[in-house]
DSSP file (Angstrom, degrees, kcal/mol; ACC not computed):
  #  RESIDUE AA STRUCTURE BP1 BP2  ACC     N-H-->O    O-->H-N    N-H-->O    O-->H-N    TCO  KAPPA ALPHA  PHI   PSI    X-CA   Y-CA   Z-CA
    1    1 A A    >         0   0    0      0, 0.0     3,-1.9     0, 0.0     4,-0.4   0.000 360.0 360.0 360.0 -39.5    0.0    0.0    0.0
    2    2 A G  G >   +     0   0    0      1,-0.3     3,-1.1     2,-0.2   146,-0.1   0.792 360.0  64.0 -60.8 -28.6    2.8    2.4    0.9
    3    3 A G  G 3  S+     0   0    0      1,-0.2    -1,-0.3     3,-0.1     3,-0.2   0.627  85.7  73.6 -71.6 -12.4    4.1    2.3   -2.7
    4    4 A L  G <  S+     0   0    0     -3,-1.9     2,-0.6     1,-0.3    -1,-0.2   0.808 100.7  45.0 -69.1 -27.7    0.9    3.9   -4.0
    5    5 A I  S <  S+     0   0    0     -3,-1.1     2,-0.3    -4,-0.4    -1,-0.3  -0.854  75.1 162.4-121.0  95.0    2.0    7.2   -2.6
    6    6 A I    >>  -     0   0    0     -2,-0.6     4,-2.2    -3,-0.2     3,-0.6  -0.742  50.8-105.7-108.3 160.9    5.7    7.9   -3.3
    7    7 A Q  H 3> S+     0   0    0     -2,-0.3     4,-2.8     1,-0.3     5,-0.2   0.830 116.6  57.2 -58.5 -35.3    7.3   11.3   -3.1
    8    8 A S  H 3> S+     0   0    0      1,-0.2     4,-2.1     2,-0.2    -1,-0.3   0.914 110.2  44.2 -64.7 -40.0    7.5   11.9   -6.8
    9    9 A L  H <> S+     0   0    0     -3,-0.6     4,-2.4     2,-0.2    -2,-0.2   0.883 113.8  50.1 -70.0 -37.3    3.7   11.4   -7.2
   10   10 A V  H  X S+     0   0    0     -4,-2.2     4,-2.9     2,-0.2     5,-0.2   0.893 109.5  52.4 -66.9 -38.1    3.0   13.6   -4.2
   11   11 A S  H  X S+     0   0    0     -4,-2.8     4,-2.3    -5,-0.2    -2,-0.2   0.942 110.4  47.4 -59.2 -47.9    5.4   16.2   -5.7
   12   12 A L  H  X S+     0   0    0     -4,-2.1     4,-3.1     1,-0.2     5,-0.3   0.901 111.5  51.7 -60.4 -40.7    3.4   16.1   -8.9
   13   13 A W  H  X S+     0   0    0     -4,-2.4     4,-2.9     2,-0.2     5,-0.4   0.943 109.8  47.6 -63.4 -48.1    0.2   16.3   -7.0
   14   14 A F  H  X S+     0   0    0     -4,-2.9     4,-1.7     1,-0.2     6,-1.6   0.889 116.4  46.1 -59.6 -38.5    1.3   19.5   -5.0
   15   15 A F  H  X S+     0   0    0     -4,-2.3     4,-1.4     4,-0.2    -2,-0.2   0.941 118.8  38.1 -71.0 -47.7    2.5   21.0   -8.3
   16   16 A T  H  < S+     0   0    0     -4,-3.1    -2,-0.2    -5,-0.2    -3,-0.2   0.866 122.1  42.8 -74.3 -35.0   -0.6   20.2  -10.4
   17   17 A R  H  < S+     0   0    0     -4,-2.9    -3,-0.2    -5,-0.3    -2,-0.2   0.910 137.1   7.3 -77.2 -43.0   -3.2   20.8   -7.6
   18   18 A F  H  < S-     0   0    0     -4,-1.7    -3,-0.2    -5,-0.4    -2,-0.2   0.486  91.8-117.8-121.7  -6.5   -1.8   24.0   -6.1
   19   19 A G     <  +     0   0    0     -4,-1.4    -4,-0.2    -5,-0.5     2,-0.2   0.776  47.6 176.7  71.1  25.6    1.1   25.1   -8.3
   20   20 A V        -     0   0    0     -6,-1.6    -1,-0.2    -9,-0.1    -2,-0.1  -0.457  31.3-116.5 -66.7 130.8    3.5   24.7   -5.5
   21   21 A E     >  -     0   0    0     -2,-0.2     4,-2.2     1,-0.1     3,-0.3  -0.300  20.0-115.5 -67.2 152.3    7.1   25.4   -6.6
   22   22 A L  H  > S+     0   0    0      1,-0.2     4,-2.3     2,-0.2     5,-0.1   0.841 114.4  56.4 -60.5 -35.6    9.6   22.6   -6.5
   23   23 A T  H  > S+     0   0    0      1,-0.2     4,-1.7     2,-0.2    -1,-0.2   0.909 108.8  47.1 -64.1 -39.4   11.8   24.3   -3.9
   24   24 A S  H  > S+     0   0    0     -3,-0.3     4,-2.1     2,-0.2    -2,-0.2   0.888 109.8  52.7 -67.6 -38.8    8.8   24.6   -1.6
   25   25 A I  H  X S+     0   0    0     -4,-2.2     4,-2.4     1,-0.2     5,-0.2   0.898 106.3  54.9 -62.5 -39.0    7.9   20.9   -2.2
   26   26 A G  H  X S+     0   0    0     -4,-2.3     4,-2.3     1,-0.2    -1,-0.2   0.898 107.7  48.9 -60.1 -40.9   11.5   20.1   -1.3
   27   27 A F  H  X S+     0   0    0     -4,-1.7     4,-2.6     2,-0.2    -1,-0.2   0.871 108.6  53.9 -66.8 -36.3   11.1   21.9    2.0
   28   28 A I  H  X S+     0   0    0     -4,-2.1     4,-2.4     2,-0.2    -2,-0.2   0.940 112.7  43.0 -61.7 -46.5    7.8   20.0    2.7
   29   29 A F  H  X S+     0   0    0     -4,-2.4     4,-2.7     2,-0.2     5,-0.2   0.860 111.4  54.3 -70.1 -35.0    9.6   16.7    2.1
   30   30 A F  H  X S+     0   0    0     -4,-2.3     4,-2.4    -5,-0.2    -2,-0.2   0.954 112.3  44.3 -60.4 -48.4   12.6   17.8    4.2
   31   31 A G  H  X S+     0   0    0     -4,-2.6     4,-2.5     1,-0.2    -2,-0.2   0.906 113.5  50.5 -62.5 -42.2   10.3   18.6    7.1
   32   32 A S  H  X S+     0   0    0     -4,-2.4     4,-2.0     1,-0.2    -1,-0.2   0.914 113.1  44.9 -62.9 -44.5    8.3   15.5    6.7
   33   33 A N  H  X S+     0   0    0     -4,-2.7     4,-2.1     2,-0.2    -1,-0.2   0.853 112.0  52.6 -70.1 -34.5   11.4   13.3    6.6
   34   34 A L  H  X S+     0   0    0     -4,-2.4     4,-2.2    -5,-0.2    -2,-0.2   0.928 110.8  47.1 -64.8 -44.6   12.9   15.2    9.6
   35   35 A L  H  X S+     0   0    0     -4,-2.5     4,-2.3     1,-0.2    -2,-0.2   0.875 110.2  53.6 -64.3 -36.8    9.7   14.6   11.6
   36   36 A A  H  X S+     0   0    0     -4,-2.0     4,-1.0     2,-0.2    -1,-0.2   0.904 108.1  50.1 -63.3 -40.8    9.8   10.9   10.6
   37   37 A A  H >X S+     0   0    0     -4,-2.1     4,-0.8     1,-0.2     3,-0.6   0.916 111.6  47.6 -64.1 -42.9   13.3   10.6   11.9
   38   38 A I  H >X S+     0   0    0     -4,-2.2     4,-1.6     1,-0.2     3,-0.7   0.885 105.8  60.0 -63.6 -38.2   12.4   12.2   15.2
   39   39 A S  H 3X S+     0   0    0     -4,-2.3     4,-3.0     1,-0.2    -1,-0.2   0.760  91.9  66.9 -65.1 -24.3    9.3    9.9   15.4
   40   40 A L  H <X S+     0   0    0     -4,-1.0     4,-1.4    -3,-0.6    -1,-0.2   0.904 104.1  44.7 -63.2 -39.7   11.5    6.8   15.4
   41   41 A W  H <X S+     0   0    0     -4,-0.8     4,-1.7    -3,-0.7    -2,-0.2   0.913 113.9  49.6 -67.0 -43.8   12.9    7.8   18.8
   42   42 A V  H  X S+     0   0    0     -4,-1.6     4,-3.0     1,-0.2     5,-0.2   0.883 105.5  58.3 -63.2 -38.4    9.4    8.7   20.0
   43   43 A A  H  X S+     0   0    0     -4,-3.0     4,-2.8     1,-0.2    -1,-0.2   0.898 104.7  50.3 -59.5 -41.6    8.1    5.3   18.8
   44   44 A A  H  X S+     0   0    0     -4,-1.4     4,-1.5     2,-0.2    -1,-0.2   0.924 113.2  45.4 -63.6 -43.8   10.7    3.4   21.0
   45   45 A K  H  X S+     0   0    0     -4,-1.7     4,-0.9     1,-0.2    -2,-0.2   0.917 114.9  47.7 -65.0 -43.3    9.7    5.4   24.0
   46   46 A L  H >X S+     0   0    0     -4,-3.0     4,-2.9     1,-0.2     3,-0.7   0.895 107.8  55.3 -65.3 -40.9    6.0    5.0   23.3
   47   47 A A  H 3X S+     0   0    0     -4,-2.8     4,-1.8     1,-0.3    -1,-0.2   0.849 102.0  57.9 -62.4 -34.2    6.4    1.2   22.7
   48   48 A N  H 3< S+     0   0    0     -4,-1.5    -1,-0.3    -5,-0.2    -2,-0.2   0.815 114.9  37.8 -63.4 -28.6    7.9    0.9   26.1
   49   49 A R  H << S+     0   0    0     -4,-0.9    -2,-0.2    -3,-0.7    -1,-0.2   0.869 134.4  16.1 -91.0 -41.3    4.7    2.4   27.6
   50   50 A I  H  < S-     0   0    0     -4,-2.9     4,-0.3     1,-0.2    -3,-0.2   0.483 109.2-102.5-117.3  -3.4    1.9    0.9   25.5
   51   51 A G     X  -     0   0    0     -4,-1.8     4,-2.0    -5,-0.4    -1,-0.2  -0.064  30.8 -84.1  99.9 158.8    3.5   -2.0   23.7
   52   52 A L  H  > S+     0   0    0      2,-0.2     4,-2.5     1,-0.2     5,-0.2   0.935 123.4  45.5 -67.3 -49.2    4.8   -2.7   20.2
   53   53 A I  H  > S+     0   0    0      1,-0.2     4,-2.6     2,-0.2     5,-0.3   0.935 114.0  49.3 -63.4 -45.6    1.5   -3.7   18.5
   54   54 A N  H  > S+     0   0    0     -4,-0.3     4,-3.0     1,-0.2     5,-0.3   0.898 111.4  49.9 -60.9 -40.2   -0.4   -0.7   20.1
   55   55 A T  H  X S+     0   0    0     -4,-2.0     4,-1.1     2,-0.2     5,-0.3   0.927 111.5  49.1 -64.0 -43.7    2.3    1.7   19.0
   56   56 A M  H  X S+     0   0    0     -4,-2.5     4,-1.4     1,-0.2    -2,-0.2   0.954 121.3  33.3 -58.3 -50.9    2.2    0.3   15.4
   57   57 A V  H  X S+     0   0    0     -4,-2.6     4,-2.2     1,-0.2    -2,-0.2   0.928 116.2  51.9 -76.5 -46.8   -1.5    0.5   15.1
   58   58 A F  H  < S+     0   0    0     -4,-3.0    -1,-0.2    -5,-0.3    -3,-0.2   0.628 118.7  37.5 -74.1 -11.9   -2.3    3.6   17.2
   59   59 A T  H  X S+     0   0    0     -4,-1.1     4,-1.2    -5,-0.3    -1,-0.2   0.704 115.1  52.7-101.4 -29.3    0.2    5.8   15.3
   60   60 A H  H  X S+     0   0    0     -4,-1.4     4,-2.2    -5,-0.3    -2,-0.2   0.858 102.2  57.6 -77.7 -35.4   -0.3    4.3   11.9
   61   61 A I  H  X S+     0   0    0     -4,-2.2     4,-2.5     2,-0.2     5,-0.2   0.937 106.6  48.0 -64.0 -46.3   -4.1    4.8   11.7
   62   62 A P  H  > S+     0   0    0      0, 0.0     4,-2.4     0, 0.0    -1,-0.2   0.906 111.0  52.7 -59.4 -37.9   -3.9    8.6   12.3
   63   63 A A  H  X S+     0   0    0     -4,-1.2     4,-2.0     1,-0.2    -2,-0.2   0.904 110.3  47.7 -61.6 -40.5   -1.2    8.8    9.7
   64   64 A S  H  X S+     0   0    0     -4,-2.2     4,-2.3     2,-0.2    -1,-0.2   0.882 110.0  51.5 -69.4 -38.4   -3.5    6.9    7.2
   65   65 A L  H  X S+     0   0    0     -4,-2.5     4,-1.7     2,-0.2    -2,-0.2   0.897 110.3  49.5 -65.0 -39.4   -6.5    9.1    8.0
   66   66 A L  H  X S+     0   0    0     -4,-2.4     4,-1.8    -5,-0.2    -2,-0.2   0.904 109.8  52.2 -63.7 -40.5   -4.3   12.2    7.4
   67   67 A L  H  < S+     0   0    0     -4,-2.0    -2,-0.2     1,-0.2    -1,-0.2   0.914 108.4  50.1 -61.2 -43.7   -3.2   10.7    4.1
   68   68 A I  H  < S+     0   0    0     -4,-2.3    -1,-0.2     1,-0.2     4,-0.2   0.867 112.1  48.9 -62.3 -36.3   -6.8   10.1    3.0
   69   69 A A  H >< S+     0   0    0     -4,-1.7     3,-1.9     1,-0.2     4,-0.4   0.809  91.2  81.0 -74.1 -30.6   -7.7   13.7    3.9
   70   70 A V  G >< S+     0   0    0     -4,-1.8     3,-1.6     1,-0.3    -1,-0.2   0.854  88.5  50.1 -49.7 -50.5   -4.8   15.4    2.0
   71   71 A P  G 3  S+     0   0    0      0, 0.0    -1,-0.3     0, 0.0    -2,-0.1   0.655 109.9  53.3 -69.4 -10.0   -6.2   15.3   -1.5
   72   72 A F  G <  S+     0   0    0     -3,-1.9    -2,-0.2    -4,-0.2    -3,-0.1   0.402  81.0 112.7-102.0   2.1   -9.4   16.9   -0.3
   73   73 A L    <   -     0   0    0     -3,-1.6     6,-0.1    -4,-0.4    -3,-0.0  -0.516  62.8-140.2 -79.1 144.2   -7.9   19.9    1.4
   74   74 A P  S    S+     0   0    0      0, 0.0     2,-0.3     0, 0.0    -1,-0.1   0.689  76.1  44.8 -81.7 -18.4   -8.7   23.3   -0.1
   75   75 A T  S  > S-     0   0    0      1,-0.1     4,-2.2     0, 0.0     5,-0.2  -0.910  72.0-128.0-130.4 155.7   -5.3   25.0    0.3
   76   76 A A  H  > S+     0   0    0     -2,-0.3     4,-2.9     1,-0.2     5,-0.2   0.893 109.4  53.4 -65.2 -41.0   -1.6   24.1   -0.2
   77   77 A W  H  > S+     0   0    0      1,-0.2     4,-2.0     2,-0.2    -1,-0.2   0.879 110.7  46.8 -66.0 -35.3   -0.6   25.2    3.3
   78   78 A L  H  > S+     0   0    0      2,-0.2     4,-2.5     1,-0.2    -1,-0.2   0.911 113.3  48.3 -70.7 -42.0   -3.3   23.0    4.9
   79   79 A A  H  X S+     0   0    0     -4,-2.2     4,-2.4     2,-0.2    -2,-0.2   0.910 112.5  49.3 -62.9 -42.1   -2.3   20.0    2.7
   80   80 A A  H  X S+     0   0    0     -4,-2.9     4,-2.4     2,-0.2    -2,-0.2   0.896 110.2  51.2 -64.4 -39.7    1.4   20.6    3.6
   81   81 A T  H  X S+     0   0    0     -4,-2.0     4,-2.6     2,-0.2     5,-0.2   0.935 111.4  46.5 -62.9 -46.3    0.5   20.8    7.3
   82   82 A F  H  X S+     0   0    0     -4,-2.5     4,-2.8     1,-0.2    -2,-0.2   0.905 112.0  52.0 -61.6 -40.6   -1.4   17.5    7.1
   83   83 A W  H  X S+     0   0    0     -4,-2.4     4,-2.1     2,-0.2    -2,-0.2   0.894 110.6  48.2 -63.4 -39.8    1.5   16.0    5.1
   84   84 A L  H  X S+     0   0    0     -4,-2.4     4,-1.3     2,-0.2    -2,-0.2   0.930 113.0  46.0 -67.1 -45.6    4.0   17.1    7.8
   85   85 A V  H  X S+     0   0    0     -4,-2.6     4,-1.5     1,-0.2     3,-0.4   0.917 112.5  52.0 -63.3 -42.0    1.9   15.8   10.7
   86   86 A R  H  X S+     0   0    0     -4,-2.8     4,-2.9     1,-0.2    -1,-0.2   0.896 103.2  59.6 -58.7 -40.4    1.4   12.5    8.7
   87   87 A G  H  X S+     0   0    0     -4,-2.1     4,-0.6     1,-0.2    -1,-0.2   0.842 102.5  52.9 -58.6 -34.6    5.2   12.4    8.3
   88   88 A F  H  < S+     0   0    0     -4,-1.3    -1,-0.2    -3,-0.4    -2,-0.2   0.922 120.0  31.4 -66.5 -43.6    5.6   12.3   12.0
   89   89 A F  H >< S+     0   0    0     -4,-1.5     3,-1.1     1,-0.2     4,-0.3   0.745 102.2  77.4 -86.9 -24.9    3.2    9.4   12.6
   90   90 A A  H 3< S+     0   0    0     -4,-2.9     3,-0.3     1,-0.3    -1,-0.2   0.771  99.6  38.0 -65.1 -30.2    3.7    7.4    9.3
   91   91 A Q  T >< S+     0   0    0     -4,-0.6     3,-1.5    -3,-0.2    -1,-0.3   0.402  84.9  96.8-103.6   3.1    7.0    5.7   10.1
   92   92 A M  T <> S+     0   0    0     -3,-1.1     4,-0.7     1,-0.3    -1,-0.2   0.720  80.3  60.2 -66.5 -18.4    6.5    5.0   13.8
   93   93 A D  H 3> S+     0   0    0     -4,-0.3     4,-2.7    -3,-0.3    -1,-0.3   0.700  89.0  75.0 -79.1 -17.7    5.4    1.4   12.9
   94   94 A V  H <> S+     0   0    0     -3,-1.5     4,-2.4     2,-0.2     5,-0.2   0.971 100.5  34.8 -65.9 -57.4    8.8    0.6   11.2
   95   95 A P  H  > S+     0   0    0      0, 0.0     4,-2.3     0, 0.0    -1,-0.2   0.875 120.9  50.1 -67.2 -31.9   11.0    0.1   14.3
   96   96 A T  H  X S+     0   0    0     -4,-0.7     4,-2.6     2,-0.2    -2,-0.2   0.893 110.7  49.0 -71.9 -37.9    8.2   -1.4   16.3
   97   97 A R  H  X S+     0   0    0     -4,-2.7     4,-2.8     2,-0.2     5,-0.2   0.927 113.2  47.4 -64.1 -44.4    7.3   -3.8   13.6
   98   98 A Q  H  X S+     0   0    0     -4,-2.4     4,-2.1    -5,-0.2    -2,-0.2   0.911 113.8  47.5 -64.2 -41.3   10.9   -4.9   13.2
   99   99 A S  H  X S+     0   0    0     -4,-2.3     4,-1.5    -5,-0.2    -2,-0.2   0.918 113.5  47.7 -64.7 -43.8   11.3   -5.3   16.9
  100  100 A Y  H  X S+     0   0    0     -4,-2.6     4,-1.6     2,-0.2    -2,-0.2   0.923 110.8  51.3 -64.1 -44.5    8.1   -7.3   17.2
  101  101 A T  H  X S+     0   0    0     -4,-2.8     4,-0.7     1,-0.2     3,-0.3   0.917 111.5  47.2 -59.6 -44.2    9.1   -9.5   14.3
  102  102 A M  H  < S+     0   0    0     -4,-2.1    -1,-0.2     1,-0.2     3,-0.2   0.787 109.8  55.2 -69.4 -26.1   12.4  -10.2   15.8
  103  103 A A  H  < S+     0   0    0     -4,-1.5    -1,-0.2     1,-0.2    -2,-0.2   0.793 106.6  49.0 -76.7 -27.9   10.8  -10.9   19.2
  104  104 A V  H  < S+     0   0    0     -4,-1.6     2,-0.3    -3,-0.3    -1,-0.2   0.525 105.0  64.6 -94.5  -4.5    8.4  -13.6   18.0
  105  105 A V  S  < S-     0   0    0     -4,-0.7     5,-0.1    -3,-0.2     0, 0.0  -0.830  92.2 -98.4-112.8 157.7   11.0  -15.6   16.0
  106  106 A G    >>  -     0   0    0     -2,-0.3     3,-1.9     1,-0.1     4,-0.7  -0.279  35.4-107.3 -69.5 158.2   13.9  -17.6   17.4
  107  107 A P  G >4 S+     0   0    0      0, 0.0     3,-0.7     0, 0.0     4,-0.4   0.832 120.6  54.5 -55.8 -34.4   17.4  -16.1   17.4
  108  108 A N  G 34 S+     0   0    0      1,-0.2     4,-0.2     2,-0.1    -2,-0.0   0.601 109.2  49.0 -77.3  -9.0   18.5  -18.5   14.6
  109  109 A E  G <> S+     0   0    0     -3,-1.9     4,-2.7     2,-0.1    -1,-0.2   0.472  84.9  90.9-103.6  -5.6   15.5  -17.3   12.4
  110  110 A R  H <X S+     0   0    0     -4,-0.7     4,-2.7    -3,-0.7     5,-0.2   0.900  85.8  47.3 -64.8 -44.8   16.0  -13.5   12.7
  111  111 A S  H  > S+     0   0    0     -4,-0.4     4,-2.3     2,-0.2    -1,-0.2   0.934 115.2  46.5 -63.0 -44.8   18.3  -13.0    9.7
  112  112 A A  H  > S+     0   0    0     -4,-0.2     4,-2.7     2,-0.2    -2,-0.2   0.919 113.4  49.0 -63.6 -43.0   16.1  -15.1    7.5
  113  113 A M  H  X S+     0   0    0     -4,-2.7     4,-2.7     2,-0.2     5,-0.2   0.915 110.7  50.0 -63.8 -43.0   12.9  -13.3    8.7
  114  114 A A  H  X S+     0   0    0     -4,-2.7     4,-2.5    -5,-0.2    -1,-0.2   0.913 112.6  48.0 -61.8 -41.7   14.4   -9.9    8.2
  115  115 A G  H  X S+     0   0    0     -4,-2.3     4,-2.8    -5,-0.2     5,-0.3   0.922 111.5  48.8 -64.5 -44.6   15.4  -10.9    4.7
  116  116 A I  H  X S+     0   0    0     -4,-2.7     4,-2.6     2,-0.2     5,-0.3   0.927 113.4  47.8 -61.6 -45.3   12.0  -12.3    3.8
  117  117 A N  H  X S+     0   0    0     -4,-2.7     4,-2.2    -5,-0.2     5,-0.2   0.940 115.0  45.0 -59.4 -48.5   10.3   -9.1    5.2
  118  118 A Y  H  X S+     0   0    0     -4,-2.5     4,-2.1    -5,-0.2    -2,-0.2   0.936 116.8  43.5 -64.8 -48.1   12.6   -6.8    3.3
  119  119 A V  H  X S+     0   0    0     -4,-2.8     4,-2.9     2,-0.2     5,-0.2   0.929 114.5  48.8 -66.1 -45.8   12.5   -8.6    0.0
  120  120 A S  H  X S+     0   0    0     -4,-2.6     4,-2.0    -5,-0.3     5,-0.2   0.910 113.7  46.4 -63.9 -40.7    8.8   -9.3    0.0
  121  121 A R  H  X S+     0   0    0     -4,-2.2     4,-1.9    -5,-0.3    -1,-0.2   0.895 114.8  48.4 -66.5 -38.4    8.0   -5.6    0.8
  122  122 A G  H  X S+     0   0    0     -4,-2.1     4,-0.9    -5,-0.2    -2,-0.2   0.908 110.9  48.8 -67.9 -43.0   10.4   -4.5   -1.8
  123  123 A V  H >X S+     0   0    0     -4,-2.9     3,-0.8     1,-0.2     4,-0.6   0.939 114.8  44.2 -64.2 -47.6    9.1   -6.7   -4.6
  124  124 A V  H >X S+     0   0    0     -4,-2.0     3,-0.9    -5,-0.2     4,-0.8   0.883 109.4  58.6 -64.4 -37.5    5.5   -5.8   -4.0
  125  125 A G  H 3< S+     0   0    0     -4,-1.9    -1,-0.2     1,-0.2    -2,-0.2   0.676  91.4  69.7 -67.5 -17.5    6.5   -2.1   -3.7
  126  126 A T  H << S+     0   0    0     -4,-0.9     4,-0.4    -3,-0.8    -1,-0.2   0.828 102.2  43.0 -71.4 -29.9    8.0   -2.0   -7.2
  127  127 A A  H <X S+     0   0    0     -3,-0.9     4,-2.0    -4,-0.6     3,-0.4   0.745  95.8  79.5 -85.3 -24.2    4.6   -2.4   -8.9
  128  128 A S  H  X S+     0   0    0     -4,-0.8     4,-3.0     1,-0.2     5,-0.2   0.870  87.5  52.9 -57.9 -45.0    2.7    0.1   -6.7
  129  129 A P  H  > S+     0   0    0      0, 0.0     4,-2.4     0, 0.0    -1,-0.2   0.890 110.5  49.3 -60.1 -36.5    3.9    3.4   -8.3
  130  130 A S  H  > S+     0   0    0     -3,-0.4     4,-2.3    -4,-0.4    -2,-0.2   0.911 112.2  47.9 -66.1 -41.5    2.8    2.1  -11.7
  131  131 A V  H  X S+     0   0    0     -4,-2.0     4,-2.8     2,-0.2     5,-0.2   0.926 111.9  50.2 -62.8 -45.0   -0.6    1.1  -10.3
  132  132 A A  H  X S+     0   0    0     -4,-3.0     4,-2.5     1,-0.2    -2,-0.2   0.908 111.1  48.6 -61.2 -42.8   -1.0    4.5   -8.6
  133  133 A T  H  X S+     0   0    0     -4,-2.4     4,-2.4    -5,-0.2    -1,-0.2   0.908 112.5  48.4 -64.2 -42.2   -0.1    6.3  -11.8
  134  134 A L  H  X S+     0   0    0     -4,-2.3     4,-2.4     2,-0.2     5,-0.3   0.939 113.0  46.9 -63.0 -47.6   -2.6    4.3  -13.8
  135  135 A V  H  X S+     0   0    0     -4,-2.8     4,-2.9     1,-0.2     5,-0.4   0.894 111.7  52.5 -62.0 -39.9   -5.4    4.8  -11.3
  136  136 A W  H  < S+     0   0    0     -4,-2.5    -1,-0.2    -5,-0.2    -2,-0.2   0.928 113.2  42.7 -61.6 -46.4   -4.6    8.5  -11.2
  137  137 A T  H  < S+     0   0    0     -4,-2.4    -2,-0.2     1,-0.2    -1,-0.2   0.846 121.4  39.8 -73.1 -33.2   -4.8    8.9  -15.0
  138  138 A V  H  < S+     0   0    0     -4,-2.4    -2,-0.2    -5,-0.2    -1,-0.2   0.867 135.3   8.3 -81.5 -38.8   -7.9    6.8  -15.4
  139  139 A G  S  < S-     0   0    0     -4,-2.9     2,-0.3    -5,-0.3    -3,-0.2   0.672 110.4 -51.7-107.0 -98.2   -9.7    8.0  -12.3
  140  140 A A    >   -     0   0    0     -5,-0.4     3,-1.2     1,-0.0    -1,-0.2  -0.973  38.6-111.5-149.5 157.8   -8.6   10.9  -10.1
  141  141 A A  T 3> S+     0   0    0     -2,-0.3     4,-0.6     1,-0.3    -5,-0.1   0.737 114.1  61.7 -64.5 -22.8   -5.5   12.0   -8.3
  142  142 A S  H 3> S+     0   0    0      1,-0.2     4,-2.4     2,-0.1    -1,-0.3   0.739  84.5  78.4 -76.1 -21.6   -7.2   11.4   -5.0
  143  143 A I  H <> S+     0   0    0     -3,-1.2     4,-3.2     1,-0.2     5,-0.3   0.906  91.4  48.6 -60.3 -46.6   -7.7    7.7   -5.6
  144  144 A P  H  > S+     0   0    0      0, 0.0     4,-2.4     0, 0.0    -1,-0.2   0.896 112.6  50.0 -61.7 -36.3   -4.1    6.6   -4.8
  145  145 A F  H  X S+     0   0    0     -4,-0.6     4,-2.3     2,-0.2    -2,-0.2   0.949 116.2  41.1 -62.5 -48.7   -4.2    8.6   -1.5
  146  146 A V  H  X S+     0   0    0     -4,-2.4     4,-2.9     2,-0.2     5,-0.2   0.924 115.7  49.6 -67.2 -45.5   -7.5    7.1   -0.5
  147  147 A A  H  X S+     0   0    0     -4,-3.2     4,-2.6    -5,-0.2     5,-0.2   0.920 112.1  48.6 -61.0 -44.4   -6.5    3.6   -1.6
  148  148 A C  H  X S+     0   0    0     -4,-2.4     4,-2.4    -5,-0.3    -1,-0.2   0.945 114.1  46.0 -60.9 -48.9   -3.2    3.7    0.2
  149  149 A G  H  X S+     0   0    0     -4,-2.3     4,-2.3    -5,-0.2    -2,-0.2   0.913 114.0  47.3 -61.4 -44.9   -4.9    5.0    3.4
  150  150 A V  H  X S+     0   0    0     -4,-2.9     4,-2.4     2,-0.2    -1,-0.2   0.917 113.0  48.5 -65.4 -43.7   -7.7    2.5    3.4
  151  151 A L  H  X S+     0   0    0     -4,-2.6     4,-2.3    -5,-0.2    -1,-0.2   0.899 111.9  49.9 -63.5 -40.1   -5.3   -0.4    2.7
  152  152 A K  H  X S+     0   0    0     -4,-2.4     4,-2.8    -5,-0.2    -2,-0.2   0.899 110.7  49.2 -66.5 -39.7   -3.0    0.7    5.5
  153  153 A I  H  X S+     0   0    0     -4,-2.3     4,-2.7     2,-0.2     5,-0.2   0.914 110.6  50.6 -65.7 -41.5   -5.9    0.9    7.9
  154  154 A A  H  X S+     0   0    0     -4,-2.4     4,-2.3     2,-0.2    -2,-0.2   0.914 111.9  48.5 -60.8 -42.4   -7.1   -2.5    6.9
  155  155 A Y  H  X S+     0   0    0     -4,-2.3     4,-2.7     2,-0.2    -2,-0.2   0.938 112.1  48.9 -60.8 -48.0   -3.6   -3.8    7.5
  156  156 A D  H  X S+     0   0    0     -4,-2.8     4,-2.6     1,-0.2    -2,-0.2   0.913 112.6  46.6 -61.4 -44.5   -3.4   -2.1   10.9
  157  157 A L  H  X S+     0   0    0     -4,-2.7     4,-2.6     2,-0.2     5,-0.2   0.906 113.6  47.8 -66.8 -41.1   -6.7   -3.4   12.1
  158  158 A S  H  X S+     0   0    0     -4,-2.3     4,-1.9    -5,-0.2     5,-0.2   0.911 112.9  49.7 -66.0 -39.8   -6.0   -7.0   10.9
  159  159 A L  H  X S+     0   0    0     -4,-2.7     4,-2.4    -5,-0.2    -2,-0.2   0.928 112.3  48.2 -60.6 -46.4   -2.6   -6.8   12.6
  160  160 A Y  H  X S+     0   0    0     -4,-2.6     4,-1.8     1,-0.2    -2,-0.2   0.947 114.3  43.5 -61.9 -50.5   -4.1   -5.5   15.8
  161  161 A F  H  < S+     0   0    0     -4,-2.6    -1,-0.2     1,-0.2    -2,-0.2   0.796 118.4  45.1 -70.8 -26.9   -6.9   -8.1   16.0
  162  162 A K  H  < S+     0   0    0     -4,-1.9    -1,-0.2    -5,-0.2    -2,-0.2   0.865 128.3  22.2 -81.6 -36.3   -4.6  -11.0   15.1
  163  163 A F  H >< S+     0   0    0     -4,-2.4     3,-1.8    -5,-0.2    -2,-0.2   0.366  84.2 106.3-117.0   4.4   -1.6  -10.2   17.3
  164  164 A R  T 3< S+     0   0    0     -4,-1.8    -1,-0.1     1,-0.3    -3,-0.1   0.769  91.3  40.3 -60.9 -24.7   -2.9   -8.0   20.2
  165  165 A N  T 3         0   0    0      1,-0.2    -1,-0.3    -3,-0.2    -2,-0.1   0.334 360.0 360.0-104.5   6.5   -2.6  -10.9   22.7
  166  166 A V    <         0   0    0     -3,-1.8    -1,-0.2     0, 0.0    -2,-0.2   0.443 360.0 360.0 -95.6 360.0    0.7  -12.3   21.4
């Protein structure tokens, strides 16, 4: 799902929807990535308090809701603000997911599990930008944002209900 919304498509969206200059788009992404980096530290602290699964789900769902809202916002500054806030929450599931995955497999399986996770996510992610571009051109620019958000929320809820007691 994450591959449906990549920075190049979001850049194009900010430019075509609002006429945002490329330098400004660069600052939006710089801020978003900086907030994502800070959030990794916060995710570890939060996971210590509420658990790995709860941190993954309870931070990722707000990020997905913000993502769904972005294409429907009326102004560039509001869309950029939502994108920045989303940037803070969107990656908090990464270190917690990796930690959880390594915790539920044996020490001798960790390298293999990490490899399987990385390769499978990478392979699936290669097709997503093409799908997003096709959907955008056939339907509307908002469809990849909404589809990505909805798929991520479905993933989060299924993850929560399947593993909340593990």
